[in-house]
C-alpha positions in Angstrom: 150.6 111.4 149.1 151.0 109.9 152.6 154.6 110.9 152.8 153.7 114.4 151.9 151.1 114.7 154.6 153.6 113.4 157.1 156.1 116.0 156.0 153.7 118.9 156.4 152.2 117.8 159.7 155.3 118.8 161.8 155.5 122.1 159.9 151.9 123.1 160.7 152.5 122.1 164.3 155.6 124.3 164.6 153.8 127.2 163.0 150.9 127.0 165.5 153.3 126.9 168.4 155.1 129.9 167.1 151.9 131.9 166.7 150.7 130.9 170.2 154.1 131.9 171.8 154.0 135.3 170.1 150.6 136.1 171.7 150.9 138.1 175.0 148.5 137.2 177.8 145.7 139.8 178.2 146.3 142.2 181.1 143.3 143.4 183.0 142.7 147.1 183.3 143.9 148.6 186.6 141.2 149.5 189.0 140.1 153.1 188.7 140.7 153.8 192.4 142.5 151.5 194.9 140.6 152.7 198.0 140.0 150.9 201.2 138.2 151.6 204.5 141.5 152.4 206.1 142.7 154.4 203.1 139.6 155.9 201.3 141.6 158.4 199.3 143.3 157.2 196.1 144.9 158.4 192.9 142.4 158.7 190.0 142.7 159.6 186.3 140.8 162.8 185.6 140.3 161.9 182.0 138.2 158.8 183.1 136.0 160.5 185.6 132.3 160.9 184.6 130.5 164.2 185.5 127.1 164.1 187.2 126.1 167.6 186.0 125.7 169.1 182.5 127.9 172.2 182.9 130.4 174.2 185.0 131.1 177.9 185.5 134.1 178.4 183.3 135.1 181.7 185.0 135.4 179.7 188.2 137.4 176.9 186.5 139.8 179.4 185.0 140.3 181.2 188.4 141.0 177.9 190.1 143.2 176.7 187.3 145.4 179.8 187.6 145.6 179.4 191.4 146.8 175.8 190.9 149.3 176.7 188.2 150.7 179.5 190.4 151.4 177.2 193.3 150.9 173.5 192.4 152.3 172.2 195.7 150.0 174.3 197.8 147.1 173.2 195.5 148.1 169.6 196.0 148.1 170.0 199.7 144.6 171.4 199.6 143.5 168.5 197.4 144.9 166.1 199.9 142.8 167.7 202.6 139.7 167.9 200.4 139.8 165.4 197.5 137.4 165.1 194.6 134.3 163.2 195.9 133.2 160.4 193.6 130.8 157.4 193.7 131.5 154.1 192.0 129.0 152.9 189.5 128.7 149.7 187.3 132.1 148.1 186.8 133.8 150.5 189.2 133.3 153.5 186.9 133.8 156.7 188.9 131.3 159.5 188.8 132.0 163.0 190.4 129.4 164.2 192.9 131.5 167.2 194.3 134.4 169.3 193.0 133.6 169.2 189.3 135.2 172.6 189.0 138.4 171.6 190.9 138.7 168.5 188.8 138.5 170.4 185.5 140.9 173.0 186.9 143.5 170.4 187.7 143.1 168.9 184.3 143.8 172.2 182.7 146.6 173.4 185.0 149.1 171.0 183.4 151.1 170.3 186.6 153.7 167.6 187.2 150.9 165.2 188.2 149.4 165.4 184.8 145.9 164.0 184.8 146.3 162.2 188.1 144.4 163.7 191.0 143.1 162.5 194.4 139.6 161.1 194.8 137.6 159.7 197.6 134.9 157.2 197.0 131.8 158.1 199.1 129.2 155.4 198.3 128.8 154.4 201.9 128.7 158.0 203.1 125.9 158.8 200.7 123.9 155.7 201.5 124.7 154.0 198.2 125.5 150.4 197.5 129.2 149.6 197.1 128.5 147.8 193.8 125.8 148.2 191.2 124.9 145.4 188.7 122.9 147.4 186.2 122.9 151.0 184.9 119.2 151.4 185.7 119.9 150.4 189.3 122.7 152.9 189.6 120.9 155.9 188.0 117.8 155.2 190.1 119.9 155.3 193.3 121.6 158.6 192.2 118.3 160.3 191.5 116.8 159.1 194.8 119.8 160.5 196.7 119.8 163.7 194.6 123.4 163.2 193.6 122.9 164.1 189.9 121.9 167.3 188.2 120.0 166.5 185.1 120.1 169.9 183.4 122.2 171.4 180.6 124.1 174.7 180.6 120.9 176.6 180.0 119.1 175.0 182.9 117.0 172.8 180.7 116.1 169.3 181.8 118.0 166.4 180.1 118.2 162.6 180.4 121.2 160.9 182.1 122.4 159.8 178.6 122.7 163.4 177.6 125.2 164.3 180.3 128.8 164.9 179.2 130.9 161.8 179.3 134.2 163.6 180.2 135.2 166.7 182.1 136.5 168.3 178.9 133.1 167.9 177.3 131.3 170.0 179.9 129.7 173.2 178.7 129.9 176.7 180.3 127.0 178.0 182.5 127.9 181.7 183.2 125.2 181.9 185.8 127.0 179.2 187.8 130.1 181.4 187.8 128.0 184.3 189.0 126.6 182.2 191.8 130.1 181.2 192.9 131.2 184.8 192.8 128.3 186.0 194.9 128.9 183.3 197.5 132.6 184.2 197.6 131.6 187.8 198.5 129.2 186.6 201.2 126.1 187.1 199.1 124.5 183.9 200.3 125.1 181.1 202.8 127.2 178.1 202.1 125.6 174.7 202.4 126.8 171.1 202.1 123.9 170.2 199.8 125.1 168.9 196.4 124.6 171.3 193.5 123.4 174.1 195.8 125.1 176.8 193.8 123.3 175.6 190.7 120.0 176.4 192.6 121.3 180.0 192.8 122.5 179.9 189.2 119.0 178.9 188.1 117.5 181.6 190.3 119.8 184.3 188.8 119.0 183.0 185.3 115.2 183.2 185.9 115.5 186.7 187.4 118.1 188.1 185.1 116.0 191.1 184.1 115.1 192.0 187.6 118.7 191.8 188.8 120.4 192.7 185.5 122.9 190.0 186.0 123.7 190.2 182.3 125.5 193.5 183.0 127.5 191.8 185.7 128.5 189.0 183.4 129.5 191.3 180.6 131.8 193.2 182.9 133.2 189.8 184.0 131.7 190.3 187.4 133.7 193.3 188.5 132.9 195.1 191.7 130.7 197.8 190.1 128.9 200.1 192.6 125.5 199.1 191.3 126.2 195.4 191.7 127.8 195.8 195.1 124.6 197.5 196.3 122.6 194.4 195.2 125.2 192.2 196.8 124.9 194.0 200.1 121.1 193.6 199.9 121.5 189.9 199.3 123.9 189.7 202.3 121.4 191.4 204.6 118.6 189.1 203.3 120.6 185.9 203.0 118.9 183.9 205.8 115.5 184.4 204.1 116.9 183.8 200.6 118.6 180.6 201.7 115.3 179.3 203.0 113.4 180.4 199.8 115.9 179.1 197.2 117.5 176.1 199.0 114.5 174.6 200.8 
């Protein structure tokens, strides 16, 4: 019995060593964005970015996507000049605060860069901590800084947990596309405030009967004479409207 145990002992030891040698050491995930103070812009994976709004205007996304696909290099140069603005949350997770539409457009354009885009972490610029220990701390800071839009595609209030987790999961808000179109045509003033065009989208949504924006949306926002008259009225009144809607 003893001799048998002595015989099997070396065999078990060799098996254990063989198993241990076959196990590869764990490799830590690469940081989401290797940004520094000297080089704040970095390459980021669009599929891993978290939105901070519930919807986008798909007509705007499609327009931007076609522009990028038509001239990817020119689009890349513009992205280098004006990268996607993100903030780092718990564990370094990146959340978009500006250029949701551009991010989704780049993801759908299928360029040579694939899902890799250019991001800029702006925690310090927005008065946020560089690191967050808890989710509650992070979301409280975002709400205080007004860097998150807690509404769905219909403009209804939602919780942070109900926001889409990826760009591809974002719903379509046609009134957001309408707001973008009106701004492009000079219908209202541009502002640096986050989610400003959503304020206009909500205004158009709540006044859709008065302005008959449904007709505009059904015609894919074409330059109909009736709509252009309203647009000219908005242009003349834009200082007052900006004060009323964006105050």
